[in-house]
C-alpha positions in Angstrom: 146.0 138.0 157.4 146.0 135.7 154.2 149.4 134.3 155.2 147.8 133.0 158.5 144.7 131.8 157.0 146.9 129.9 154.6 149.1 128.4 157.0 146.0 127.3 158.9 144.3 125.7 156.2 147.9 123.8 155.2 148.5 122.4 158.6 145.2 121.3 160.0 143.0 119.2 157.4 139.6 120.5 158.6 138.3 122.9 160.8 137.5 120.6 163.5 141.0 119.8 163.6 142.3 123.2 164.3 143.1 124.0 167.9 141.2 126.5 170.1 142.3 130.1 169.9 144.6 130.6 171.9 146.7 127.4 171.2 146.1 128.3 167.9 147.9 131.7 168.8 150.4 130.5 170.5 151.6 128.0 167.6 151.3 130.8 164.9 153.3 133.3 167.0 156.2 130.2 167.6 155.9 129.9 163.8 157.0 133.1 163.8 153.8 135.6 162.3 153.1 139.0 163.5 151.0 139.4 166.5 149.2 141.8 164.7 148.1 139.4 161.9 147.2 136.5 164.0 144.9 139.0 166.1 143.3 139.7 162.5 143.2 136.2 161.3 141.7 134.9 164.7 139.0 137.1 164.9 138.2 136.5 161.0 138.2 132.9 162.0 135.9 133.6 164.8 133.4 135.1 162.8 133.4 132.5 160.0 132.4 130.0 162.6 129.7 132.6 163.5 128.8 132.8 159.8 128.7 128.7 159.1 126.6 128.3 162.3 124.0 130.9 161.0 123.7 129.9 157.4 122.2 126.2 157.3 123.2 124.1 154.2 119.6 123.7 152.2 118.7 119.9 152.8 117.9 118.0 149.2 114.5 118.0 148.3 112.2 114.6 148.7 113.0 112.2 146.0 109.0 111.7 145.4 108.7 114.8 143.1 106.2 116.0 145.0 107.0 119.2 147.0 107.2 119.4 150.6 104.1 120.8 152.3 105.9 122.5 154.8 109.5 123.9 153.8 112.2 123.8 156.7 114.4 127.1 157.6 116.9 125.7 155.5 114.8 124.9 152.3 113.7 128.5 152.7 116.8 130.2 152.4 117.8 128.1 149.2 118.1 130.4 146.4 115.2 129.7 143.2 116.9 128.8 140.1 115.2 131.8 138.5 116.6 134.2 140.7 119.4 136.3 140.5 122.3 137.8 143.0 122.2 141.7 142.5 125.8 143.1 144.3 125.7 146.3 145.9 127.9 149.5 145.2 130.1 148.5 148.1 130.5 144.8 147.1 131.3 145.9 143.6 134.0 148.3 144.7 135.4 146.2 147.4 135.5 142.8 145.3 135.9 144.1 141.6 135.4 142.7 138.5 137.7 139.9 138.7 136.3 138.2 141.6 132.9 138.8 141.0 133.3 136.8 137.9 135.5 134.1 139.7 132.2 133.8 142.6 129.7 133.7 139.5 132.1 130.8 137.7 131.9 128.8 141.1 128.3 129.2 141.2 127.9 128.5 137.4 129.9 124.9 137.9 127.5 123.8 140.9 130.6 124.5 143.6 129.2 127.2 145.3 125.5 127.0 146.4 123.9 130.2 147.1 124.0 129.7 151.0 128.0 129.4 150.4 128.1 132.4 148.3 126.5 134.4 150.9 129.5 133.3 153.5 132.2 134.0 150.8 130.9 137.4 150.1 130.2 138.4 153.8 133.7 137.2 155.1 135.5 138.9 151.9 133.6 142.3 152.8 135.1 141.8 156.4 138.4 141.6 155.1 140.6 144.7 155.8 141.7 145.3 152.2 140.8 148.2 150.4 140.0 145.7 147.3 139.9 142.4 147.1 142.8 140.7 145.2 141.6 137.3 143.4 144.1 135.4 145.0 142.8 136.5 148.8 139.0 135.9 147.5 140.1 132.2 146.8 141.6 131.6 150.1 138.1 133.0 151.7 136.7 130.5 149.3 139.0 127.8 150.7 138.6 128.8 154.2 134.7 128.5 154.1 134.9 125.0 152.5 137.5 124.1 155.1 135.6 125.5 158.0 132.3 123.5 156.9 134.5 120.4 156.1 133.3 120.3 152.3 135.7 118.9 150.0 135.7 120.7 146.9 135.8 118.8 143.6 139.4 118.4 142.2 139.0 120.4 139.3 137.4 123.5 141.8 140.4 122.7 144.2 142.7 123.0 141.3 141.0 126.9 140.5 141.5 127.8 143.8 145.2 126.8 144.5 146.4 127.7 140.9 147.9 130.7 139.8 146.2 131.6 136.7 149.4 134.3 135.6 151.6 131.0 135.1 149.2 129.3 132.7 149.8 129.1 128.8 146.7 129.1 126.7 146.6 126.0 124.2 
């Protein structure tokens, strides 16, 4: 499934430029992907679209310095600076230390706000693998950014696309 997702990411610059599922299915089949992989990836992408619609991005607070008297529903979903995400046992087993560490890294770097983190985690838990590989989680993060039309910072994009195994420590 992840090879199909990478192909879609590389060939369609933005989620809005991606063809309808039927046309995309034909294109992926013509390229040579397995029908089962295509069906799995298209289902995963459809669920990503649903998750993206259900999780609105929080709005920025007013610049006056005064608290808004009535927060919008998206502001209510925003995580407080003092809150902490506790991962369930199932999430810990499925994602593992490397993936959870990477999510924490992206959050601390300011690249993954809480509402995006929840979409990433939901989509990672929906992935068919028994335990998530870090490379697969990076594809999921890229696809979430892609679907929502968010262009990550160049350094974050480098982290997401680079294979850390080949890096040489200085």
